[in-house]
N, C-alpha and C positions, 0 to 999 in steps of 0.2 A: 302490557309490555310482556313479551314472552320472558321465559325463565332465564334464558342464555343472555338476553339483553339486560335484563335486570342485574344478573351476575356482574357483567361487564361495567355497568354503570357503578356499581358498589365498589368493584374493584378499582375503577378510576378514581373515585371519590375519596377511597382510602389512601390511595397513593398520594394524591394532591394534598391532601390533609396532613400527612407525614411530612412531605417535602416542605410545605407551608409553615409547619411547626418548626421544623430545622430552621429554616431562613429567620423565623421571627425570634428563636433563641440566639442565633448568631448575632442578629442586630441588636437586640436587648441586652445581651451578656457581654459580647465582644465589641460591638459597634462596627461588626464587619459586615458590608453590603453584599448580596449574592453577585455572583458573576453575571455578566449579560447572558451568556449561554445557558445559565440555570435558569434564568427567567423566561429565555425563549422556549426552552424545554417544558416548562409549566404552561405557558400559554399554547403550545402545540398540544399538550394533553388537554387543555380545557376545549381548545377547538374541536379535538377528536370525540370529547364528551358531549359537546353540543351538537355535533353532527350526528351522533348515536341517537340522541334524544331527539331532535328535530326529524330525522328520518323515520323514527318510530312514529312521531306524532303526525307527520303528514300521511302515512299508511292509515292509522286510526281516522282521521278526518275524513280520508277518501271513502273508508269503508261505512262510516256513519252516514255519509250523504247517499249512499246507494240503497 
């Protein structure tokens, strides 16, 4: 994985971890569930991360076949 993509993945994961921690604390301490929009935003971030990783995996598998 290129350094730039690795940094993007790390950035996505850090962001997601922070958001999930905040949601968990809200549920645990205040019994407040996240808004649907917040959940959709996290799902979009997970999709973007998956696309970034899958795109790189496909490139690697094609170069290995050559």
